[in-house]
C-alpha positions as CSV (number, residue, x, y, z in Angstrom):
1,M,86.3,112.7,93.7
2,L,84.3,109.8,95.1
3,S,82.0,110.4,98.1
4,T,83.5,109.1,101.3
5,T,80.3,109.1,103.2
6,D,78.2,106.9,100.9
7,H,77.6,103.6,102.7
8,T,75.2,102.2,100.2
9,A,75.2,98.6,99.0
10,D,77.2,99.7,95.9
11,H,80.3,100.0,98.1
12,I,81.9,97.0,99.8
13,V,84.5,99.1,101.6
14,C,83.9,102.5,103.2
15,A,86.6,104.2,105.2
16,E,86.2,107.6,106.8
17,D,88.8,109.7,108.6
18,L,91.0,106.8,109.6
19,V,93.8,107.7,111.9
20,F,96.6,105.3,112.8
21,S,99.9,105.9,114.4
22,H,103.0,103.9,115.2
23,G,104.6,105.4,118.2
24,E,104.9,109.2,117.5
25,R,104.6,108.8,113.8
26,N,101.3,109.3,112.1
27,I,100.9,106.7,109.3
28,L,97.3,107.3,108.4
29,D,96.0,110.9,109.0
30,G,92.4,111.1,108.1
31,L,92.2,108.6,105.3
32,S,88.9,108.4,103.5
33,L,87.9,106.3,100.5
34,T,85.2,104.0,99.1
35,I,85.6,100.8,97.1
36,A,82.8,99.8,94.7
37,R,81.7,96.1,94.5
38,G,83.0,94.1,91.6
39,T,85.8,96.5,90.7
40,V,89.6,96.3,90.7
41,T,90.7,99.2,92.9
42,V,94.4,100.1,92.9
43,I,96.0,102.0,95.8
44,M,99.3,103.5,94.9
45,G,101.8,105.9,96.6
46,P,105.4,106.2,97.8
47,S,106.9,103.6,100.1
48,G,105.8,104.3,103.7
49,C,102.7,106.3,102.8
50,G,100.3,103.8,104.6
51,K,99.1,101.5,101.8
52,S,99.8,98.2,103.5
53,T,98.7,99.7,106.8
54,F,95.3,100.3,105.3
55,L,95.1,96.6,104.3
56,G,96.0,95.7,107.9
57,L,93.1,97.8,109.2
58,L,90.7,96.4,106.7
59,G,91.6,92.8,107.7
60,G,91.2,93.6,111.4
61,R,94.9,92.9,112.1
62,L,95.4,96.6,113.1
63,Q,93.1,98.9,115.0
64,P,92.6,102.6,114.1
65,A,93.0,105.3,116.7
66,S,89.8,106.9,115.3
67,G,87.6,106.9,112.3
68,A,85.1,104.5,110.7
69,L,85.8,101.5,108.6
70,R,83.0,99.3,107.1
71,F,83.2,96.1,105.1
72,D,80.2,94.6,103.3
73,G,77.9,96.9,105.2
74,K,79.2,96.2,108.7
75,P,81.8,97.9,110.9
76,V,85.2,96.1,111.0
77,P,85.3,94.8,114.6
78,R,87.9,96.5,116.7
79,T,88.6,93.4,118.8
80,P,89.3,89.8,117.8
81,G,86.3,87.5,118.1
82,P,83.6,85.5,116.2
83,D,82.4,88.6,114.3
84,L,85.9,89.4,113.0
85,F,86.6,85.7,112.0
86,R,83.3,85.5,110.1
87,M,84.2,88.8,108.3
88,R,87.6,87.4,107.4
89,R,86.0,84.4,105.8
90,K,84.8,86.8,103.1
91,M,88.3,88.1,102.4
92,G,91.2,86.6,100.6
93,M,94.8,87.9,100.9
94,L,97.8,87.6,98.6
95,F,100.9,88.5,100.6
96,Q,103.9,90.2,99.1
97,N,106.2,87.3,99.7
98,S,103.5,84.7,98.9
99,A,103.8,83.3,102.4
100,L,103.5,79.6,101.4
101,L,104.1,77.0,104.1
102,T,107.4,75.6,103.1
103,D,106.9,72.1,104.6
104,L,103.6,71.6,102.7
105,S,103.0,70.6,99.1
106,V,101.2,72.9,96.7
107,H,98.1,70.9,97.2
108,D,98.3,71.1,101.0
109,N,99.0,74.8,100.9
110,V,95.8,75.5,99.0
111,A,93.9,72.9,101.1
112,F,95.1,74.5,104.4
113,P,92.4,77.2,104.8
114,I,89.7,74.8,103.6
115,R,90.7,72.2,106.3
116,E,91.0,74.9,108.9
117,Q,87.6,76.5,108.2
118,T,85.4,73.7,107.1
119,S,84.6,70.0,107.9
120,L,84.5,68.9,104.3
121,P,85.7,65.3,103.5
122,E,89.2,65.0,102.0
123,E,87.9,63.8,98.7
124,L,85.8,66.9,98.2
125,I,88.8,69.1,99.4
126,R,91.0,67.4,96.8
127,I,88.4,68.3,94.1
128,L,88.2,71.9,95.3
129,V,91.9,72.3,95.4
130,L,92.4,71.0,91.9
131,M,89.7,73.4,90.7
132,K,91.4,76.4,92.3
133,L,94.8,75.3,90.9
134,E,93.3,74.9,87.5
135,M,92.1,78.5,87.6
136,V,95.7,79.7,87.9
137,G,97.1,77.1,85.5
138,L,99.0,75.0,88.1
139,R,96.9,71.9,88.4
140,G,99.9,69.9,87.3
141,A,102.1,71.3,90.1
142,R,99.9,70.0,92.9
143,D,102.5,67.6,94.3
144,M,105.5,70.0,94.1
145,M,107.0,71.7,97.1
146,P,107.4,75.5,97.4
147,S,111.2,75.1,97.1
148,Q,110.7,73.7,93.6
149,L,108.6,76.6,92.3
150,S,109.7,79.8,90.6
151,G,108.7,83.2,92.0
152,G,105.8,83.5,89.6
153,M,104.6,80.0,90.3
154,M,104.7,80.7,94.1
155,R,102.6,83.8,93.6
156,R,100.0,81.9,91.6
157,V,99.8,79.1,94.2
158,A,99.3,81.9,96.8
159,L,96.5,83.3,94.7
160,S,94.9,79.9,94.4
161,R,95.0,79.7,98.2
162,A,93.5,83.2,98.5
163,I,90.4,82.1,96.5
164,A,90.1,78.7,98.2
165,L,87.2,79.7,100.4
166,D,85.4,81.7,97.7
167,P,85.8,85.2,99.2
168,V,83.9,88.2,98.0
169,M,87.1,90.4,98.1
170,I,90.8,89.7,97.6
171,M,93.5,92.1,98.9
172,Y,96.8,92.1,97.1
173,D,99.9,93.5,98.9
174,E,102.5,94.4,96.3
175,P,101.7,91.5,94.0
176,F,104.2,92.4,91.3
177,V,107.4,92.7,93.4
178,G,110.3,90.5,92.3
179,L,108.5,89.1,89.2
180,D,110.0,88.8,85.7
181,P,108.0,90.5,82.9
182,V,106.3,87.2,81.8
183,S,105.3,86.2,85.3
184,M,104.1,89.8,86.0
185,G,101.9,89.6,82.9
186,V,100.4,86.4,84.0
187,I,99.6,87.8,87.5
188,L,98.0,90.9,86.0
189,R,95.8,88.8,83.7
190,L,94.8,86.6,86.6
191,I,93.8,89.5,88.9
192,R,91.6,91.0,86.2
193,S,90.1,87.7,84.8
194,L,89.4,86.2,88.2
195,N,87.9,89.4,89.5
196,D,85.5,89.4,86.5
197,A,84.8,85.7,86.2
198,L,84.1,85.1,89.9
199,G,82.4,88.4,90.6
200,L,85.0,89.5,93.1
201,T,86.2,92.9,94.4
202,S,90.0,93.3,94.2
203,V,92.1,95.8,96.2
204,V,95.6,96.0,94.9
205,V,98.3,97.9,96.8
206,T,101.3,98.7,94.6
207,H,103.8,101.3,93.6
208,D,104.1,100.0,90.1
209,V,102.2,102.6,88.1
210,S,102.0,101.1,84.6
211,E,101.0,97.6,85.9
212,G,98.4,98.9,88.4
213,C,96.8,101.2,85.8
214,S,96.6,98.5,83.2
215,I,94.0,96.6,85.3
216,A,92.4,99.3,87.5
217,D,88.8,100.5,87.4
218,Q,89.6,103.0,90.1
219,V,93.0,104.4,91.3
220,Y,93.7,106.0,94.6
221,L,97.0,107.8,95.2
222,M,98.1,108.2,98.8
223,D,100.5,110.7,100.3
224,N,101.3,111.2,104.0
225,G,98.4,109.0,105.2
226,R,95.7,110.7,103.1
227,I,94.3,110.4,99.6
228,A,96.1,112.8,97.3
229,G,93.9,112.1,94.3
230,N,91.6,109.5,92.8
231,G,90.0,108.7,89.5
232,T,90.2,106.3,86.6
233,A,93.7,105.3,85.3
234,E,93.3,107.7,82.4
235,E,92.3,110.6,84.7
236,M,95.2,110.0,87.0
237,L,97.7,109.6,84.2
238,G,96.5,112.8,82.6
239,S,96.2,114.8,85.9
240,K,97.6,118.3,85.9
241,D,98.3,118.3,89.6
242,P,102.1,118.6,90.1
243,W,102.4,115.9,92.8
244,I,100.1,113.4,91.0
245,R,101.9,114.0,87.7
246,Q,105.3,113.6,89.3
247,F,104.4,110.2,90.9
248,M,102.4,108.8,87.9
249,Q,105.1,109.8,85.4
250,G,108.1,109.0,87.7
251,H,109.8,112.4,87.4
252,A,112.8,113.1,89.6
253,D,112.0,116.8,89.9
254,G,108.8,118.0,91.5
255,P,107.0,118.6,94.8
256,V,108.5,115.3,96.2
257,R,111.9,116.3,97.4
258,Y,115.0,114.0,97.1
259,H,116.3,115.0,100.6
260,H,114.5,114.1,103.8
261,P,113.6,116.2,105.6
262,A,113.4,118.8,102.9
263,G,115.4,121.9,103.8
264,D,118.2,124.3,102.8
265,Y,121.3,122.1,102.9
266,L,123.6,125.0,102.2
267,E,122.3,126.8,105.3
268,E,123.0,123.6,107.3
269,I,126.5,123.4,105.9
270,R,127.1,127.0,106.9
271,G,125.9,126.2,110.4
272,G,122.6,128.0,110.1
C-alpha cells in the first residue's frame, strides 16, 4: 500500500482521513490516498462509494468535515477566495456529461476559460484554441455547434477545453459513460497520450474496470468511503482479496450482496 502521510514533492495530491457526510449519510469515512505527479491514477468502486465526491473535495467545490487534503504542496482552501481560484487554475475538469455550453460554437466553448481567466487578444486566443482542438483531432469542427456533435466528439471538445489553460492536473469524472467502443478507444488514447506528452497528472474516476486498467499507472478501489485496495492494474486484477476480486472480475456472487440492506429475507417474510 502507498503511504498516505508522505507529502513530498513526488505527490501532487495527498489526502488523509477525509470525512464527508450528506445529511446523516457518511459518504467518505476516513479516506486516505496519494497521487504521484505525472501519472494516470484511476479511482474505481461501486456507484455511490464516494468517487465523484472526492473530486468535488479536490476541486474545492465541497468541504470535508475533517481530515487533510493537499494539492501541489498546499492545503486545498476550505473557503472560496483568491487562493482557491489560483489553485483551480492548475486543474482541468472533464465532466461526465461534457457540460458544453449549448449556445456557443466549439471554438467559443474552448475559448471560454481563456477569455474568462486571461486578457489575451482574440487573435492569440484563436491560435491557442486551434492548437487545443488539434490535440484532440477536432480542429476542423471549430465552427460547429454542440448539437451537431456526436457524443464522442462532445467529450473530445470538453477535453480540449479542460486543457485550454495548460493545467498541471486533469480530473475525469466517468469519461467513458455513453460512448461507443470506437469513441471510447479514442478517449482512452487521448487521456494516456496527453498525460505523457504534456507532463500532466490525470485522475480518472470510473467504474469501467477494463478501460480504467488499460491506461492506469495506479489503481485505487473504494468501498464505503474508504480505500479497499490499491496497486498497479496487474496487482489489482490478480488480487486474492474476495471483495477486490469480485469487483475487478464482475462476479455476481461474493462479499457484495445483491440485496440492500443485506439480511435474512426469509426471516423477514416470516415476520422475524
